[in-house]
C-alpha positions as CSV (number, residue, x, y, z in Angstrom):
1,M,-0.2,-0.1,0.2
2,I,2.4,2.6,1.3
3,G,4.6,1.3,-2.1
4,L,1.9,2.3,-4.1
5,I,1.0,5.8,-2.2
6,L,5.1,6.5,-2.7
7,S,4.3,5.5,-6.6
8,I,2.1,7.9,-6.8
9,I,3.6,10.6,-5.3
10,V,6.6,10.4,-7.4
11,F,3.8,10.3,-10.8
12,Y,3.3,13.3,-9.5
13,E,6.5,15.0,-9.5
14,V,7.2,14.2,-12.9
15,L,4.6,15.2,-13.9
16,A,4.9,18.7,-12.2
17,L,7.9,18.8,-14.3
18,L,7.0,18.1,-17.8
19,P,7.2,21.4,-19.9
20,E,4.6,24.0,-19.8
21,P,1.5,22.9,-21.4
22,L,1.9,19.8,-19.4
23,G,3.7,20.8,-16.9
24,Y,3.6,23.7,-14.4
25,F,6.3,23.2,-11.8
26,H,9.9,24.2,-11.8
27,Y,11.9,22.9,-8.5
28,G,15.3,25.2,-9.4
29,W,17.7,23.4,-8.2
30,W,16.1,20.5,-6.0
31,K,15.9,17.5,-7.8
32,L,13.9,14.3,-9.1
33,K,15.5,12.3,-6.8
34,Y,15.8,14.4,-3.5
35,S,11.7,14.4,-4.3
36,M,11.9,10.6,-3.6
37,L,14.6,10.5,-1.3
38,I,12.7,13.1,1.0
39,D,8.7,12.1,-0.2
40,P,8.9,8.4,2.2
41,I,10.6,9.6,5.1
42,L,7.9,12.9,4.4
43,L,5.3,10.4,4.3
44,M,6.2,8.7,7.4
45,I,5.9,11.7,9.6
46,L,2.4,12.5,8.3
47,I,1.4,8.7,8.9
48,V,3.0,8.6,12.8
49,Y,2.0,12.5,13.5
50,Y,-1.7,11.7,12.2
51,K,-1.6,8.4,14.7
52,W,-0.6,9.9,17.0
53,I,-3.8,12.9,16.4
54,V,-6.1,9.7,16.6
55,K,-4.9,8.6,19.6
56,V,-5.2,11.8,21.6
57,E,-8.3,12.3,20.3
58,N,-10.0,8.7,22.1
59,E,-8.1,9.3,24.7
60,V,-9.8,12.8,25.4
61,R,-13.2,11.2,24.3
62,S,-13.2,8.1,26.9
63,E,-12.5,10.9,29.3
64,S,-15.7,13.3,28.8
65,Q,-17.6,10.2,28.3
66,S,-16.7,8.5,31.9
67,S,-17.2,11.5,33.4
């Protein structure tokens, strides 16, 4: 599942670098290989943060229901 999501992200990055009628964003010094290295790390940070928020919300919800 994670591999599919990362493939979609990298495909989007490649599309964004196409010439002007199709692509719309040029990184300048930032290269696609940097994105391939950084995107998985950012995705994992996002997933861990989301799971932490869900855990905190569940704790708050259970505390408010027991009061």
